[in-house]
C-alpha angles and dihedrals in degrees: 000000000000123000089249091055090052091053092050092048092050090051091051092049091048090052090052092054090050089053090053090053088065094060113138090238088069096045120106111278112250126212120258112264137218097024112190133176126194130181114224097188094270110035139025105241110212118198133171142158117267121256115232111257096009118146096189142344137237117214116205117200126186121191099216093189095055100026092237130134135206128188124203112199133187095033108162101177125071092233128065133180110217125194110233139169124236116244094046136101118223133193118204133192133168134210128193121233130204116170105304093343122101124188127222117272123274121245104285121251119209119208121189114194117198120224119264110235130203135164114249103238132205114271105223126216114301090004129127131205129182117196127212123233091221090067128075108223122210119211101207116181119330111339118191139198104205131215111293093017128115128208113196118196117189125220113278096028119140124207124186130202114232109240093192101055102071111253112358120191143143119242126191105204125217106288093018124111138213119200105193102163108172130166135224089254093046113026121183109245128204107188147144125295089229118098119255110282093036101058120113143174114287096024088136139001106257134222124316124189118192116196140181098242125107133304129171100223116091105288137281087045118213122230124228119254094033088287095147139249128316142172138072138142102287099112094178094045113155118220093168136254136316109183126159093357128154122200112192138184092358135136128092135203105224090177135333110306089001107098142151116227134205092265120006119191110194114185092328115174133231092251087074119094117219119169138136096026128154125193109193136189097344137159117247116356129355102220119001127186122200104188122308137112101250118141121222129191136172096027125163124189116186134178099359121173091219134009122345099214120018122175132171146124095077105315106170104169133115134260137187136173103020127165130189125185120184122217122243100263103010136049128093126204130352092222127017109185133182137163097206123336095221106022106041095190096046115140145263088050126232094249116150130161113227129179134183109018131166116197116187119189131190094277093208096309113148132006093294092067122209125354113263106249138342095223128019108190117182152127096058100307124167131191145103127268113184136176095016132159116206113187138160099020127121089240134006096220143027110178118183137186130033094251090058091052090047089057089055090056094049093048093248092116117043138165110184145158086028133148125209122191144159091033138139086225143326098252132048106245098237123135101251100077092209089134092062091045093054097043089052091053119111095246096053129090119168123163119200111212131176093240132004087208099228113169102245110335099154096053107110097195102046110004126181119201093183114126111240122233108284094026114146086232088072098045116128111266094009095118128070118228113241124223116286094235105130095263106066125068117217110231134171099226140076118237132032101292136058122237093238138040130032112320114246092238095055121118104006101059132082137214100185110137098202 
């Protein structure tokens, strides 16, 4: 072959190599096109056109409603079925992947999924019903869970009270059970049907649980608001579970002195679990006990129209870690406590044991001034309240009736290891002097201080009930040690919250006022 032929051949071969350099596998990786997402009632179906040269795809999903993102990698098909929850808005985009190369993102596709709605129906005797967190349940009129029946509510479920159907409320009858087992990440929420910004106290009637434990009215006792009968002799009666549950904008005045509260516990037994519960912005009382032996811990009542915690009629359970915060213009007492409103010495006695409470009054906010009293103890009540903080009320105590004062003297009614601050005075200035009698009793110890030094207890939008460094609530030896009985937790502080760590109410509670 001549030298010229060799040159020509080399040129041809070189041209061939150049042609190979233009292979599509070496071209820049383009983004997938025509992204589309459709909801089929169960899944979000993601589809898109393939990108030339792509080996796989990465789907990026942002939950706009909850500000949360998920990434799906290694997707090889151009369709993908994504699990989503109604009531949320999602934004999707897709990138192509080839080896270490990643394309730009596709044009985003936004998918808004409306909430499924269903009426919450009665659960008849011996029936069971399990709700789904992807459905919004409407409590329309009185809804009941009858004796022998079980209503199970998963974490993250939302239930709304119908504001157009007269009084709407949920009643667990004697022998029925509610299993509402939420989490801090996904609380169960009972709220108003009205949209945020238009909600108000008394939009619906709240939650009532009727148990088969004791009460000191003639049995069977009758619940307020036509909520049915309660009471019995089953002290360890089990009405179910309330855990990480919020009850908002509830309460209803059926007639004068005949009201539904946010959470009403009628004769509920100690086999029932109630913990991490908030009652917010309700009409009448936050949590009210009529008899029973149920134990309650980690309870928060905010913005109530009336009393935060009200117990009577022979309640003899236990409590620990309770907080009340009064609203600016409304809100009555932190505690309102009776044995029996007509027969002061009726038995079984109201005689609970309560540790670690923080009661926050109005502290002069608004034209109405301070809330009346932190604790109103009367009508023959007994019981122990230990490790309490009472702040921002006009007076710490109003103690009425000679029998109540007698119980102070015998050690059957005690308030001890307690701090009172930001008050007009310790004792309500009535003429009976029972307050002085009780506070002078051997079992009582109440220290009045200028400031309990909580971090931000009077803030209605973002309160903090944590005691600051140097607070008298954290002083060595300030707190009483509760019984070691499997329910109480021994802590070294007064009030409902530790001075360090994340407060137990953080993340799952609300302070919205409408």
